[in-house]
C-alpha positions as CSV (number, residue, x, y, z in Angstrom):
1,M,86.2,72.2,117.6
2,N,88.1,71.8,120.9
3,Q,89.1,75.5,120.7
4,L,85.5,76.7,120.3
5,T,83.0,77.9,123.0
6,H,79.6,76.3,123.0
7,E,78.1,79.3,121.1
8,Q,80.9,79.1,118.5
9,Q,80.4,75.3,118.1
10,L,76.7,76.0,117.3
11,A,77.7,78.6,114.8
12,V,80.2,76.3,113.1
13,S,77.9,73.2,113.1
14,A,74.9,75.0,111.6
15,I,76.0,74.3,108.0
16,N,72.7,73.8,106.1
17,G,70.0,76.4,105.5
18,P,70.0,80.1,106.3
19,V,71.8,81.2,109.5
20,I,72.2,84.6,111.1
21,I,74.9,85.1,113.8
22,S,75.0,88.2,116.0
23,A,78.6,88.6,117.1
24,G,79.6,91.3,119.6
25,P,83.1,92.9,119.5
26,G,86.0,90.6,120.4
27,S,83.8,87.5,120.3
28,G,86.0,85.4,118.0
29,K,84.1,86.2,114.9
30,T,86.9,85.6,112.4
31,H,88.0,82.4,114.2
32,T,84.4,81.2,114.0
33,I,84.2,81.9,110.3
34,V,87.5,80.1,109.6
35,Q,86.4,77.1,111.6
36,R,83.0,77.1,109.9
37,I,84.6,77.0,106.4
38,G,87.0,74.2,107.6
39,A,84.0,72.2,108.9
40,V,82.1,72.6,105.6
41,I,85.1,71.2,103.7
42,R,86.4,68.5,106.1
43,D,83.3,67.3,107.9
44,H,80.8,67.6,105.1
45,N,83.0,66.8,102.2
46,I,82.0,70.0,100.2
47,P,84.5,71.0,97.5
48,A,86.4,74.0,98.7
49,D,85.7,76.0,95.6
50,H,82.0,75.7,96.2
51,I,82.3,78.0,99.2
52,V,82.2,81.8,99.1
53,A,83.2,84.0,102.0
54,I,82.5,87.7,101.5
55,T,84.3,90.2,103.7
56,F,83.9,93.9,104.2
57,T,87.6,94.7,103.5
58,T,90.5,93.1,101.6
59,K,92.5,93.0,104.9
60,A,89.8,90.9,106.5
61,A,89.8,88.6,103.4
62,D,93.6,88.2,103.7
63,A,93.3,87.3,107.4
64,I,90.6,84.7,106.8
65,R,92.5,83.2,103.8
66,T,95.8,83.0,105.7
67,R,94.1,81.4,108.8
68,L,92.2,78.9,106.6
69,M,95.5,77.9,104.8
70,A,97.0,77.1,108.2
71,L,93.8,75.2,109.3
72,L,93.6,73.1,106.2
73,G,97.4,72.4,106.1
74,A,98.1,74.5,103.0
75,N,101.8,75.2,102.6
76,D,104.1,76.6,100.0
77,N,101.9,77.0,96.9
78,T,99.8,73.8,97.3
79,A,96.5,73.6,99.2
80,N,96.9,70.1,100.7
81,L,93.3,69.9,102.0
82,D,93.4,66.2,102.9
83,N,89.9,65.7,101.4
84,T,88.9,63.5,98.5
85,A,86.4,66.1,97.3
86,N,89.1,68.7,96.8
87,T,91.9,69.0,94.4
88,S,95.3,70.5,95.2
89,T,94.2,73.8,93.6
90,S,90.7,74.0,95.1
91,F,90.2,76.8,97.5
92,P,87.1,78.9,98.6
93,F,86.5,82.3,97.1
94,I,87.3,84.8,99.9
95,G,87.0,88.5,99.1
96,T,84.9,91.6,99.1
97,F,81.6,92.1,97.2
98,H,83.6,94.1,94.6
99,A,86.3,91.4,94.3
100,L,83.5,88.9,93.7
101,A,81.9,91.1,91.1
102,F,85.2,91.6,89.4
103,A,85.8,87.9,89.2
104,L,82.4,87.3,87.6
105,L,82.9,90.1,85.1
106,S,86.4,89.0,84.2
107,Q,84.9,85.7,83.0
108,H,81.7,86.9,81.4
109,G,81.9,90.7,81.1
110,E,81.4,90.6,77.3
111,E,77.8,89.4,77.9
112,V,77.0,92.9,79.4
113,G,79.0,94.9,76.8
114,L,82.3,95.1,78.6
115,E,85.6,94.6,76.8
116,L,88.0,92.1,78.3
117,P,90.5,92.1,80.0
118,L,89.0,94.5,82.5
119,T,90.8,97.3,84.2
120,V,89.2,98.9,87.3
121,V,89.6,102.6,87.8
122,A,88.5,105.0,90.5
123,D,87.3,107.9,88.3
124,E,84.7,108.1,85.6
125,N,87.0,110.3,83.5
126,D,89.4,107.3,83.2
127,S,86.7,104.8,82.2
128,T,86.3,105.8,78.6
129,K,89.2,103.6,77.5
130,P,88.3,100.1,76.2
131,G,88.3,97.5,78.9
132,T,87.9,99.9,81.8
133,I,85.2,100.0,84.5
134,T,84.9,102.2,87.6
135,F,85.0,100.6,91.0
136,D,81.4,101.8,91.7
137,E,80.1,100.1,88.5
138,L,81.4,96.6,89.4
139,I,78.4,95.4,91.4
140,S,75.8,96.9,89.1
141,F,77.3,95.2,86.0
142,A,77.5,91.9,88.0
143,I,73.9,92.2,88.9
144,Q,73.0,92.9,85.3
145,L,75.0,89.8,84.2
146,L,73.2,87.4,86.6
147,S,69.8,89.0,86.1
148,E,69.8,88.9,82.3
149,H,71.6,85.6,81.8
150,K,69.8,82.7,83.4
151,R,72.5,80.2,82.5
152,Y,75.2,82.1,84.4
153,R,72.9,82.7,87.4
154,E,72.1,79.0,87.6
155,Q,75.8,78.1,87.0
156,Y,77.0,80.1,90.0
157,Q,74.0,79.1,92.2
158,T,74.9,75.5,91.5
159,K,78.6,76.1,92.1
160,Y,78.4,78.3,95.2
161,T,76.5,76.0,97.5
162,H,77.7,77.6,100.8
163,I,77.9,81.4,101.2
164,I,79.2,83.3,104.3
165,V,78.9,87.1,104.6
166,D,80.9,88.9,107.3
167,E,79.9,92.3,108.6
168,F,76.5,91.9,107.1
169,Q,75.2,94.9,109.1
170,D,77.2,97.2,106.7
171,T,75.8,95.7,103.5
172,D,74.1,98.0,101.1
173,P,71.0,97.2,99.0
174,M,73.0,96.6,95.8
175,Q,75.3,94.2,97.5
176,A,72.2,92.4,99.0
177,R,70.7,92.1,95.5
178,L,73.9,90.5,94.2
179,L,73.9,88.1,97.1
180,K,70.2,87.2,96.5
181,L,71.1,86.4,92.8
182,L,73.9,84.1,94.0
183,T,71.9,82.3,96.6
184,G,70.4,79.1,95.2
185,S,67.3,77.2,96.3
186,Q,69.4,75.5,99.0
187,H,69.7,78.8,100.9
188,N,72.9,77.7,102.6
189,I,73.7,81.3,103.5
190,C,75.2,82.4,106.8
191,V,75.4,86.1,107.7
192,I,77.4,87.3,110.6
193,G,77.6,90.8,112.1
194,D,76.5,93.2,114.9
195,L,73.8,95.9,114.6
196,N,75.7,97.8,117.4
197,Q,78.7,98.1,115.1
198,S,76.8,99.4,112.0
199,I,78.8,102.6,111.1
200,Y,78.7,103.0,107.4
201,A,75.3,104.6,106.5
202,F,77.2,107.4,104.7
203,R,78.3,104.7,102.2
204,G,74.8,103.5,101.8
205,A,74.9,100.6,104.3
206,L,71.4,99.5,105.4
207,P,71.5,97.8,108.9
208,Q,67.8,96.9,108.3
209,L,69.1,94.2,106.0
210,F,70.6,92.4,109.0
211,A,67.6,93.1,111.2
212,G,65.3,91.9,108.5
213,F,67.2,88.7,107.6
214,P,64.9,86.4,109.8
215,K,61.8,87.8,108.0
216,Q,63.4,87.2,104.6
217,Y,64.3,83.6,105.7
218,P,61.7,82.6,108.4
219,Q,63.5,79.2,108.8
220,A,66.8,80.9,109.6
221,K,68.7,79.7,112.7
222,Q,69.4,82.7,114.9
223,L,72.6,82.4,117.0
224,T,74.7,84.7,119.1
225,L,78.3,85.1,120.2
226,T,78.2,86.8,123.6
227,T,81.7,86.1,125.1
228,N,84.3,88.9,124.7
229,F,87.8,87.6,124.6
230,R,89.4,90.9,123.8
231,S,88.8,93.5,126.5
232,T,88.8,93.8,130.3
233,P,85.5,93.8,132.2
234,Q,86.0,97.5,133.0
235,I,86.2,98.4,129.3
236,I,83.2,96.3,128.3
237,A,81.2,97.7,131.2
238,V,81.6,101.3,129.9
239,A,81.1,100.3,126.3
240,D,78.0,98.3,126.9
241,A,76.5,101.0,129.1
242,L,77.1,103.5,126.3
243,I,75.3,101.4,123.8
244,G,72.6,100.1,126.2
245,R,73.3,96.5,125.4
246,K,73.3,93.6,127.8
247,P,76.8,93.2,129.2
248,M,78.9,90.7,127.3
249,Q,80.7,87.9,129.3
250,C,84.4,88.6,129.7
251,V,87.2,86.0,130.0
252,K,89.9,88.5,130.9
253,P,90.6,89.4,134.5
254,D,89.8,92.8,136.0
255,G,91.9,95.6,134.8
256,Q,92.2,99.4,135.2
257,L,89.2,101.6,135.2
258,V,88.6,103.5,131.9
259,T,90.3,106.9,132.2
260,L,88.2,110.0,131.4
261,V,90.4,113.0,130.6
262,D,88.9,116.5,131.0
263,A,91.3,118.9,129.2
264,P,91.0,122.7,129.0
265,D,91.9,122.8,125.4
266,D,93.1,120.5,122.6
267,K,96.8,121.4,123.1
268,S,96.6,120.3,126.7
269,E,94.8,117.1,125.6
270,A,97.6,116.4,123.1
271,R,100.3,117.0,125.7
272,Y,98.5,114.6,128.1
273,I,98.2,111.9,125.4
274,I,101.9,112.2,124.4
275,Q,103.1,112.2,128.1
276,T,100.9,109.2,128.9
277,I,102.2,107.3,125.9
278,R,105.8,108.0,126.9
279,S,105.0,106.6,130.4
280,L,103.4,103.5,128.9
281,L,106.4,102.8,126.7
282,G,108.4,102.1,129.9
283,G,107.7,104.6,132.6
284,L,105.3,105.6,135.4
285,D,101.6,105.5,134.7
286,M,100.2,109.1,134.4
287,N,97.1,108.3,136.6
288,D,99.4,108.6,139.6
289,A,99.1,112.4,139.2
290,S,95.4,112.2,140.0
291,G,95.7,110.0,143.0
292,G,95.4,106.7,141.3
293,V,97.8,103.8,142.1
294,S,101.0,104.1,140.1
295,E,102.0,101.2,137.9
296,T,105.0,100.6,135.7
297,Y,104.2,99.7,132.1
298,S,106.4,98.6,129.2
299,Y,104.3,98.6,126.1
300,N,105.7,98.7,122.5
301,P,104.7,101.7,120.3
302,G,102.7,99.3,118.0
303,D,100.5,98.4,121.0
304,V,99.0,101.9,121.1
305,A,96.3,103.5,118.9
306,V,95.0,107.0,119.0
307,L,91.6,107.3,117.4
308,C,89.9,110.5,116.2
309,R,86.5,111.2,114.8
310,T,87.9,113.3,111.9
311,H,91.1,113.6,109.8
312,E,91.3,117.3,110.8
313,V,91.6,116.4,114.5
314,G,94.1,113.7,113.5
315,R,96.2,116.2,111.6
316,R,96.5,118.5,114.5
317,L,97.5,115.6,116.8
318,A,100.0,114.5,114.1
319,K,101.8,117.9,114.5
320,A,102.1,117.4,118.2
321,F,103.4,113.9,117.7
322,G,105.8,115.2,115.1
323,A,107.4,117.5,117.7
324,S,107.8,114.6,120.2
325,S,110.2,111.7,120.2
326,I,107.5,109.1,119.8
327,P,107.5,107.1,116.6
328,F,104.1,107.3,115.0
329,E,102.2,107.2,111.7
330,H,99.0,108.9,110.6
331,I,97.2,106.0,109.0
332,G,95.2,106.8,105.9
333,E,96.8,110.0,104.9
334,I,98.7,108.1,102.2
335,P,97.2,104.9,100.9
336,F,99.4,101.9,101.6
337,Y,99.8,100.9,97.9
338,E,100.7,104.5,97.0
339,R,103.8,104.5,99.3
340,P,106.9,104.9,97.1
341,E,108.7,101.8,98.3
342,I,105.5,99.7,97.8
343,K,104.8,101.1,94.3
344,K,108.4,100.4,93.3
345,L,108.3,96.8,94.5
346,L,104.9,96.1,92.9
347,A,106.1,97.5,89.6
348,S,109.1,95.2,89.8
349,L,106.9,92.3,90.5
350,K,104.7,93.1,87.5
351,A,107.7,93.4,85.3
352,I,109.6,90.2,86.1
353,D,109.2,87.0,84.1
354,P,106.6,84.5,85.2
355,S,107.7,82.3,88.1
356,E,106.3,79.2,89.7
357,K,107.6,80.3,93.1
358,P,105.0,81.5,95.7
359,V,104.3,85.2,95.2
360,S,105.6,86.0,98.6
361,Q,108.9,84.4,97.7
362,Q,109.0,86.4,94.5
363,L,108.8,89.6,96.5
364,R,111.5,88.4,98.9
365,D,113.8,87.6,95.9
366,L,113.2,91.1,94.5
367,I,114.2,92.7,97.8
368,G,117.3,90.6,98.0
369,S,120.0,92.3,100.0
370,T,118.7,95.8,99.7
371,R,117.6,96.1,103.4
372,T,119.9,99.2,103.9
373,D,118.0,101.0,101.1
374,Y,115.0,101.5,103.3
375,S,114.2,103.2,106.6
376,D,112.8,101.1,109.4
377,Q,109.2,102.2,108.6
378,Q,109.6,101.5,104.9
379,Y,111.0,98.1,105.5
380,D,108.2,97.3,107.9
381,R,105.7,98.1,105.1
382,I,107.6,95.9,102.7
383,L,107.4,93.0,105.2
384,Q,103.7,93.7,105.6
385,L,103.2,93.5,101.8
386,I,105.0,90.1,101.9
387,E,102.6,89.0,104.7
388,R,99.6,90.0,102.5
389,A,101.1,88.2,99.6
390,M,101.3,85.0,101.7
391,A,97.5,84.9,101.6
392,F,97.9,83.8,97.9
393,D,100.7,81.3,98.4
394,Y,98.2,78.5,98.1
395,Q,98.1,79.3,94.3
396,D,101.0,78.6,91.9
397,G,103.3,81.6,91.4
398,I,101.8,82.9,88.2
399,V,98.2,82.8,89.5
400,G,99.2,84.1,92.9
401,R,101.0,87.1,91.4
402,A,97.9,87.9,89.3
403,S,95.7,87.6,92.4
404,L,97.8,89.9,94.5
405,L,98.0,92.5,91.7
406,Q,94.3,92.3,91.2
407,E,93.7,92.9,94.9
408,V,96.0,95.9,94.7
409,A,94.2,97.3,91.7
410,L,90.8,97.0,93.4
411,A,92.2,98.6,96.6
412,L,93.6,101.6,94.7
413,A,90.3,102.1,92.8
414,A,88.1,101.9,96.0
415,P,87.0,105.4,97.0
416,F,87.0,104.6,100.7
417,E,89.6,101.9,101.1
418,R,92.6,103.2,103.0
419,E,93.6,100.1,104.8
420,E,97.2,100.0,105.9
421,P,99.1,97.1,107.5
422,L,100.2,98.1,111.0
423,S,103.8,98.2,112.1
424,P,104.7,97.0,115.6
425,H,107.3,99.8,115.9
426,I,105.1,102.9,115.7
427,V,102.0,104.4,117.4
428,H,99.0,104.3,115.2
429,L,97.0,107.5,114.7
430,M,93.8,107.0,112.7
431,T,90.1,107.7,112.5
432,A,87.6,105.6,114.4
433,H,86.2,104.3,111.1
434,A,89.7,103.1,110.1
435,A,90.0,101.2,113.3
436,K,87.0,99.0,112.6
437,G,88.1,95.3,112.8
438,L,91.4,96.1,114.7
439,E,92.4,95.8,118.3
440,F,95.2,97.2,120.4
441,P,96.3,96.8,124.0
442,V,96.1,100.6,124.6
443,V,93.5,102.9,122.9
444,F,93.1,106.7,123.2
445,V,89.8,108.0,121.8
446,V,90.3,111.7,121.3
447,G,87.6,114.5,121.2
448,V,84.8,112.7,122.9
449,E,82.7,115.8,123.0
450,D,79.6,117.2,121.4
451,G,80.3,118.3,117.8
452,L,82.7,115.3,117.3
453,F,81.0,112.5,119.2
454,P,78.3,113.0,118.0
455,M,79.5,114.8,114.9
456,T,77.4,117.7,113.8
457,Q,75.0,116.4,111.2
458,A,75.6,117.6,107.6
459,K,72.6,119.3,106.0
460,A,72.7,116.9,103.0
461,S,72.6,113.8,105.2
462,A,69.9,111.3,104.2
463,L,69.6,110.1,107.8
464,S,67.1,111.5,110.3
465,A,68.5,113.3,113.3
466,E,67.8,110.2,115.5
467,E,69.4,107.8,113.0
468,H,72.5,110.1,112.8
469,E,72.9,110.2,116.5
470,Q,72.5,106.5,116.9
471,E,75.1,105.8,114.2
472,E,77.5,108.2,116.0
473,R,76.9,106.4,119.3
474,R,77.7,103.1,117.6
475,L,80.9,104.6,116.1
476,L,82.1,105.6,119.6
477,Y,81.2,102.1,120.8
478,V,83.4,100.6,118.0
479,A,86.3,102.9,118.9
480,M,86.1,102.0,122.6
481,T,85.9,98.3,122.0
482,R,89.2,98.3,120.0
483,A,90.9,98.4,123.5
484,K,92.2,95.2,125.1
485,E,93.8,96.5,128.3
486,L,93.8,100.3,128.7
487,L,91.2,102.8,127.4
488,Y,91.5,106.6,127.6
489,L,88.7,108.8,126.6
490,S,89.5,112.5,126.3
491,F,87.6,115.7,125.6
492,A,88.7,119.4,125.4
493,R,86.7,122.4,126.6
494,Q,88.1,124.4,123.7
495,R,89.3,123.0,120.4
496,M,90.8,124.5,117.3
497,V,88.7,123.3,114.3
498,Y,89.6,124.6,110.8
499,G,91.4,127.6,112.1
500,K,88.7,128.6,114.6
501,V,88.6,128.0,118.4
502,R,85.3,126.7,119.6
503,G,83.9,125.8,123.0
504,A,82.9,122.2,123.6
505,Q,81.1,120.1,126.2
506,P,81.6,116.5,127.1
507,S,79.7,114.1,124.8
508,K,76.1,113.6,125.7
509,F,76.7,109.9,125.3
510,F,78.4,109.9,128.7
511,Q,75.0,110.4,130.3
512,N,74.4,106.7,129.8
513,V,77.5,105.6,131.7
514,P,77.7,105.6,135.6
515,T,80.4,108.0,136.8
516,D,82.0,105.3,139.0
517,Y,82.9,103.4,135.9
518,F,85.6,106.1,135.2
519,L,88.9,107.2,136.6
520,R,88.6,110.9,136.0
521,N,91.6,113.0,135.3
522,V,91.1,116.8,135.2
523,I,93.9,118.7,133.6
524,A,94.5,122.2,135.0
525,P,94.8,125.0,132.6
526,R,98.3,126.3,132.0
527,P,98.9,129.7,133.6
528,K,98.7,132.5,131.1
529,K,101.9,134.4,130.5
530,S,101.7,138.0,131.6
531,L,102.2,140.8,129.1
532,Q,105.5,141.7,130.9
533,T,106.8,138.1,130.5
534,K,105.8,138.1,126.8
535,L,107.7,141.3,126.2
536,L,110.8,140.0,127.9
């Protein structure tokens, strides 16, 4: 606990009974979760497989699993937990709600009319085959199992004595119901999240579940993590003013003011972003052009993220990047596990004879000496797959391979999951939603204007106008707080959207932020070519 703040120590030590932890961005939430699980195992002698940690994404699960292996001394394919209550194969369940539901149904699915073994599919049209279930049906069948079969409900309530739920503000009512069925009379449940980062109402998330947790559990301990370890004070000042929250404490020294870019149109905006990134990859800072103090930077491409509200804005930016010399990737356009080199490697893994080697080593053996068969970006993805596989190296090779392939199957079936491991060699272009949970030294948030931030509300939206606007404000807050050192916010006075040019105004959200928090950079319109010049 020497590496924990006082607030984190309180969160780690509150083992028994219900606990709710409000954790702002960059507050060491994942570190706190890992340390808490370690404390439950080592300090309280709780068997590791009696612990459940539920995450919002498989990537978050992999990160917690890998860090926990390091904390507990797991190496190769043995979890050496140095605890008499744990066997060498004991390990907490760490995964998403859907992964947990799949694990339950893989054991007892026949009790609710499912044929085993289960195969998860994305589309209802594919679910008519025996043994198939859609991704969206996983949780409802798991609820049915625990609701209708008291012995299984009591079995898992007895087994899972300590439950931790990450990103609880993005939990939906069905997930909350499954959680309630798993929580025994001991109520050793800890939820952690941040209402100011609730951005998934369009998926059915209900932030009121987080807000109402203390009412559901009146005896719950209410804790907060208020220190930001990620961003400079200048970035946090703008973000907190935007959302209207009490400023978080920052441990980083002062940095550069947040740059606000006023562009005449989206082409000028794209040119500015590309020129600035070029300068950040080893040249003169572009703020010198507006009278700021010039500085020399030398970032790597992987240090930079460009975040958009919509894929359409991202696609137009991708065209501009494609014409530049900057290495980049438009994250989410092709799912990671659908990449040809990844599909080929996973197919080979599935086809080889069972092996006791850790699953990450099995992948390394399959690659062998074929490095020259791949481009740099393809090989980066393969290394990232191996890194993900290492999260299952605590299991023996056969089980580890099955666990990795199961995670892949769930990710492919998930309607929204477009996670992609990030290469250090390319600039990352993605939506603001896709950036949740990530951090970068340099962040550009593009299109911070009315119509994008906030997005024009769809007529079919179930949210009220006020709820929609507040969620959009929180989304911008999430995007801004991904930045560690430099943050650029840009808007365009004219933007091409779906083939039509439309006028735009700076986001109304800026009204909450004092103007002296920004370094403003106004881009002059390019002179229009005369008719005579065009004819020549």
